[in-house]
N, C-alpha and C positions, 0 to 999 in steps of 0.2 A: 504493500500500500504506500503510495507517495505521501509525503508529509503535507498536512493541510496548510503549512506555511509557504508552500511553493506558490510563486506568483502565477496568476491565470495567463493562459496563452491562447492566441488565435493564430493557427499556422505557426509561422516563425516569429510572430510578434508577441512580445512580453508586455502585459498590461502594467502600466505605472500608476494609473489613477483614473477616476471617472471625470469626464468633462461636463457631460450633461445627460439628462434622461427625459424621455417623453413617453407618450402612450404606446408608440409603435416600436421603439428601440432605445438603445443607449449608445453614446459616443465616449470612447476611452482614449486617453493619452497612452501611447505604447512605444516601445523601443524596437527598432529593426536591427538585430545584431549583425546581420549580413552586411548592411551598408552603414552601420554605426550612426544612426540618426533616429530622431523621434518622429512618429507619425500619428495620425488620428485613425482609430478603428471604429467604424460605424457598424452596429449590429442590429439584427431584428430580434424582437422577443419571440422565443420559440412557442410560447403558449398563447398566441393571439387567437381570438375566436375564429372558428373555421370559416364563417361567412365572409370575413375580411382578409384572411391570411393570403389567399391567392392574389387579391388586388394589391395588397401591400408588398408582397414579394415581387409582383410585376413592376411596381414603381421602383423598388430597390434595384432590380436588374436593369430597368430602363435607364436609371441614373448612371450605373456603371458603364453600360454600353455607350450612352451619349457622351458623357464626360471622358470616357476612355478613348474615344475617337479624336479628342481635341487636344492640341498641344499649343497653349498660348499663355503668355505671362500673366494675363488677367483672368484666367479660368483655373479653378482648383483642380489639381492633378490627382487622378485615380491610379494607384499602383497595382492593386491586387484584389481579387474577389475569390472567396472560398467559403467552406463550411466546416465548422468545428463542433463536434458533439451535437449535431442537429441545429446549430445556430449559424445562420448565414451572416457573413461579415464582409466588409469592404475596407481595405487599407487605402488611405488617402493622405494628401498633403496636410500637415499640421499648420493651420493658419494662426499667425500671431497678430492679434489686433482686436478690434471690436466691430460688431456689425453696424451698418448704417442705422438700423433701427435703434440700437443703444445710443449712438451718437446724437440722434435726433431728440433724445430726451434731455440732452445737456441744455443749460439755460441760454448759453450764447450760440448764435448761429455761426456756422463756418464762414470764413471770408469768401467773397464771390469767386475769386480766382481758384480757390480750393474746390468749391462746388463744381465749377466748370471742368476742372481737371479730373475729379473723381468720376463724374458722369461720362466724360469723354473716354476714360479708361474702360468703363463698363460697355460703352458703345463699341469700342474696339473688340471687346470679348464677344459681344453679340454678332458683330460683323464676321468674325472668324467662325462662330458656330453656324451662322446662316450660310456661309460659303460651303460648309460641310453638310448642308441639308438638314440642320437641326434647329427647330424653333423651341425656345426655352419654355414659354407659356406661363411662367410664374416669376417674372421680374418684380422684385419688391425689396425694401430696405433690409429685411431679415435675411435675404439671400446674397447680400453684398457685404464683404468683410474688408476693412481698410486697416493696413498695417501702420506702425509708427512712422515709417518712411514715406507714407502717402500712397503706397501701392494698393489698388483696389482689386479684389478677386470676386468673380461671380461663381456662386455655388448652387447646389441642389437642383440637378437636372431631373428630379424624380418624376415630373409629369411632362418632360420634354417630348416633342413629336419629331420622329425621324422621318425623312422623306420616303423611306421604304415601308413605313408602317401604315396600317389601315384602321387604326384605333379611333381616330377623330371622327365623330358623327355629327351631322347637322342636328341642331336641337339640343346638343349636350354642351355643358359649360364646365371648364376646369380653370383653376387659378384662384387668386386672392381677390375678393370682390372690389376693394378700393382701387386696385391697380388693373382691373380688367379693361380690355379694349371694347368698343361698341360691338364688334363682331363676336367677341366672346360672350358678352351679355345676351346677344340675340341668338346664340347657338349656331352661328354661321361658320363656314370654313375659315380657318385662319392661316396666316403665313407670317413671314419675318416682320412685316409691318405692324403686326399686333404687339410684338416685343418692343418696337420703337415707341408705340403709344404708352405702354406700361412704364418704360424708362422716362418718358416725358412726365408722367404722373410723379415719379420719384424725384425728378428735378424740381417740379413745382412744389413738392412737399419740403425739399431741402431749403427752398427760398422762402416759403410762406409759413411753414410749420403746420400745414394741413393739406390734404389732398383736394383736388379742384372740384369734386362733385359732392363732397359730404357737407352737411349743414348742422348747425348747433342743435336744432330741434329734432333731429332724426332719432327715432327710437328703434328702428330696424334697418337692415341693409337694403330692403326692397325699394324704399324711396330713392336712395342714392343710385341703385342699379337702374332705376327708371330714368334718371337724369343723364347717365353716361351716353346713351345713343343719340339724345336729342338736344340737350341743353349745352350752350356754349359756356366755356369756363370764363371766370372773371380774370382779367389780366393780372399778373402777379404785382405789377407796379401800382395797380389800383388799391391793393391790400396794403402795400408798403411802398410809398413813393421813393424810398431809398434804393429800391431794386433797379438795376440798370435796365433801360428799355430794350437793350439787345436781347435779354432773356425773353421778353414778351414776343419778339419776332420768332425766336427759335421755338418757344412753346406753342405758338399759333400753328406752326407747321407740324410739330411732333404730335400735337393733340387734335389734329384734324379728324372730323368724324369719318370721312371717307378715306380708306386706305390709299386711294389713288392720289389724294392731295397731301399725304404725309411724306416725310423723308422716305425714299425708296430703298436706301441703304443706310445701315447704322453708321458706316464710315463717313457719310455726308454730315450726319448730326455731330459726330466727333470733330470733324474738320471745322464746322461753324463754331463750336465751343472753344476751339483752340485759336482760331484766327480773328475773332471779333474782339478788338481791343477795348470796346466799351464794357465788356463783361466784368472787368476788374472793379468798376465802380469807384475809381479813385483810391481803392484799398490796396496799397503796395506793401502791407505788413508782411513780415516773415511768417509763414504758415507753420504753426506747431500744433499738430493734432493732439487731442487730450489723452495721450498715452505716455508712459515713462520713456525717456530718451534711451537709445541704445548706443553702446560704444562703437567707435569706428571699426575696431577689430571684429566685433560681432556682426556689423553690417556687411563687412567683406565676406565673412563666413556664410552669412545668409545668401549673398549673391552667388557664392560658389555652390551652395546647396541647391539653389534654383536651377543652375546649369545641370547638376546631377539629376534633378527631378525630370528635366526634359529628356535626358538620355534614358531614364528608367521607363518612360512612357513607351518608347520604341520596344524595349525589352518585354514590357507587359503585353504589347500587342502581339509580338512574336510568340510568347508563351501561351497566350490565349488562343491564337490560331492553331498552335501545335496541339493544345488540349482538345480543341474542336476536331482536328484531324484524327487524334487518337480515339475520341468518342465514335467518330464515323467508322474507323477501322474496327473498333470493338463491335459495333452494331453489324457491320458487314460480316465479321467472323461468326457472330451469333446467328445471323441469317443463313450463312453457309452451313453451320452445324445443324440448324433446323431442317434445311433442305436435305442434308445428308441423312438425318434421322428419318425424314419422310420417305426418302428413297429406299432405305433399308427396311422400313416398315412395309412399304409396297412390295418389295421383293419377298419378304416373309409371308405376306398375305397371298401372293401369287404361288409361293411354294406350297402353302397349306391348301390352296385351292386345287393345285395339281395333285397333291397327295390324296385329297378327298376324292377326286375324280378316279384316281387309280383304285382306291379302296372300293368305291362304288361299283366299278366295272368288275372287280374280282368277287364281289359278294353275290350270294344267291338272290334271285329276284323275289324269293319269298321272305321278305324282311318281317321282323316282329313288329308288333304295335309300338313297343317302346322305341324301336329304331325310327319308325315313321314319326313318332312324336318328337324325337330329337331333331330331325330334319325340319319339322314344322316350327319348333322353337327357334332354330337357327334362322329361318326365314323371317320369323316375327322380330327377332333382335335386329336383323338387318333393316327391316322396314321401320322399326323404331328409330334407328340411327339416321336413316334417310329423312324421316319426318322431323327429327330434331333439327337437322340441317336446314330443311325447308322452312321450319318455324322461325329460325334465327334470321334467315334471309328476308322472310316476310316482315319480321319485327324491324329490321334495319330499314327496309323500304318504307314502312309506315312512319318510322321516326324521321326519316328524311322529308316526308311530306309535311308532317307537323312542323318541323323546323323551318321548312321552306315557306309555309304560310305565315309563321311568326316573323320571318325576316321581311316578307312583303308588308306585313302590318307595321313593323318598326319603321320602314322607309316612309310609309304613308303618314304615320303619326309624327315622325320627325319633320316632314314637310308641313304638316298642319300646325305644329308648334312654331315653326319659323314664320309662317304667314300670320298666326295670331300675334306674334311679337311685332311684326311689321305693320299690320293693319289696325290692330286693337279694335275689332269690330263690335258693333252693338247687336245683341241678340234680337232677332225678329219677333221672338215670342217670349213671354215672361219666364223668369226663373223663380222657383220656390226656395228662397234663401233662408238659412237657419236664423231664427229669432225675428226676421223681418217679414216673413210670409211671402206672398206673391209680389214680385217687383218687375215692372216693365222697363225696357230700355237698358238692360244690364250690359255693362262693358266687359269684354273678355280680353285677357292679357296674360303675360308671364308663362307662356308655354314652355314645357320642358319634357324631354323624352329620354329614357334610359332603359337598359335591359341587363339581365343577369343570365349567365349560361352555366351549364354543367356538362360533364363528360359522360357520353354514352357510347358503348361499343367503339372506344378509341376515337370518337368524334366529338367535337364541341357543339352542343345543341343549345339553343336558346331555351331557358327555363321559364322566364316571365318578362313581360314588358310593362313599364310604368309610364303613363302619360299624365302629366299634371298641368293645370292652368288655374287662373283665378277669375272670379266674377265679382264685379263691383256695381253697387247701385249708383245711378247717375246723380242722385241727391241723397244727403244724409236722411235716415229715417229714425224716428223716435219710437222707443219701445219701453213700456212700463214693466218692471220686473219686481215681484214680491220679495220681501226681505229674506224669506227662507230659501228662495232660489237664487238670490243675488250673488252670494259668494261662489256658488257653483258656476253661474253664468260668467262672472268675471274671470275665474280661473280658466274656464274653457276658452274664452276670447284671448287671454294671454298666452295660453298653450298654442293656439293657432296663429299668433302674431297678428290679430285683427285689431286695429286701432278703434278706440271708442271714447266718448265723453260721458261721464256719469254726473247727472244734475238732478235738481228738484227732489232732494231727499225728503221723505215724509215719515215721521216717527210716530209710534203708537204711545199709549199712555204709560208704558214701561220705559220709554226713552230709547228703544231699539228701532232700527230702520224697518218700517213696514212696507215701503214702496219707494222705488227710485226710477228715474228716467234715464235710459241709455240711448245715446245718439251715435249712429254709426252708418258707414256706407260700404264697409269691406276694406280690402278685397277678401273674398271668402274662397277657401281652397276647394277645388274640384279635382277628381282623380278617376282615371280608368286603369285597372290592372288586368292584363291579358296573360293568362297562364296556359301553357301547353300541357295536355294530359297525354303522356306517352303510353300509359298502361291501358287505358280505355280510350283509344284515339279520338281526340276532340279538343275543345278549348273551353276554358272557364273565364268568363268576363265579369269582373266586379266593378261596379260603379259606386262612386261616393259623391253626392251633391251635384250630379250632372242633371241640370234642369229641375230635378226633384230632390228635396232635402233628404239625406240619409243614404244608407247602403242599399244596393240592389245587385242581384246575381243572375247571370244568364249562362246557359251551357249550349254549345254548338257541336254537332257531330263534325267529323273531319271534312266531309264534302259540303256541309252547310255553310261553313265560314268562308265566304267568297269576298272578292273585291267589292261587290255590291253591298254587302253587309257593312264593310268599313266605311264606304261612302255614305250609307244611311246614317251611321253614327256621326260622321262629320256634319251632315246637314242637321241632324237632331241637336247637336251641341250648339250650332249657330242659330237654332230656331227657325231654319229655312224649311224644314219638312218634318212631319211627325210619323213617317213610316217606321222608323226605328222604335218609336214609343209603343207600337203594336206588339213588339216582341217582349216588352217589359212585363213583369208580373203585375197583376191587378192589385190596386190598393183600395182599402176601405175609405169611406168618407172622412175628411179631416175632422178631428175632435173639435 
């Protein structure tokens, strides 16, 4: 038994201490004895819930693949990826400094020249990633680390999109809400120009100490998300006249609503930040970032270490490719062994058949009943094996049909979500909204589509699809709620993030509230969940608050769930047609 005093290791890396811990994993400071340097080792918690483990592991590997392809002075370097005792880990460059998020909490704003320089460095990093076909998708202050020498590093490519990937879907959104581009909010396809918008938000926040679309009275992120695609930002110099006007010109282009009107390359943004002399704002002070100073000898050692890191990236890429080739060789050898086993099994079966034929020819035609029964059982066994094979083929065929219909439904609902976000239509027929009753002229918005998958017969099949949107009353509606129900009603509204005003309190003779007036207009959440039934081929459709308040469930056989049914649902949602309503279960009269 090894001593419990032994330091923990991940591969060749010896843990020296813990840097930080989160819900998904832990980051350690570790020593690399082979290269005599310290690194950061990022790990995944092995006991994550099964329903999120696959998604988190996918993000973890995507970060390694994305950052591992990049070699740039302003991008954190990934050295190694592995697994130790069931724990996935990633060895990466140990960053010395503070995140931009931490620096923004300091009382004093950074000098304008420093702000321009830091953002220009991040733009250089994005330009390098974009040239490699990688869109970061989560540019924000928490993912930017600045060293004491002023070197900025872009980190966390965990939700990066690679040009060869097909994971981005219309109607889906990834990223941090305050820094999202309009196309991310609307669930539209994104490209490198989305990163440029997010970096523009970071620049705006460094100058003004707030992001351009948040307001002091916001209670949820939904109001801010609604402003990003449509509302023009307030010029930074209007918030603080001391901010040089040159920043306003750069921000106007970086934060343009249309990607076509933004900077087309991050390098163009970096060039404007470096060449516009007005950005210093008359501030020529020596820039000292709020970190302890380093000695000249240590700075020189740090630069030499940086050169070593760049060389290590090439070695990592080679070793990764060699591991992939070794995996392919192992799989090919396993396949050859399997084919050889099948060949030998076939020869043995043929030998047995021939032996059986020889015995049959040598035997007397007057066989006993037991012999005849043996032959019959043999035939029955063969028939059972053939039937099992046929059943499996049929099951796979049906599963492919169920999955295919779900994929068609996902594309339709994704396009429907996109159009809801773009048009924000008014329902042609009333909605029965919770607490408010029947409301005409309801406004529909905030469409979002997602799906979850599972593995079946070595294939990834869609398990269920979620389609969400929101319905708002055109005018606030007042509702009287009794004191006994008031607490439950207020808790439910808060749980669903539905804004309200509570007025006109009326108390009883005991001094407790007997009645209060709630005034609200929504938005109220509406949802469709479409689940594939692979055991009893068909589909289960669950509605929540779609035109009628509360839950409803429908089931469709495999052949019943057609494109026409999907379109009926879309028209029913918009109040354009009630054909879909005929499919819903009957309800009794309202109480």
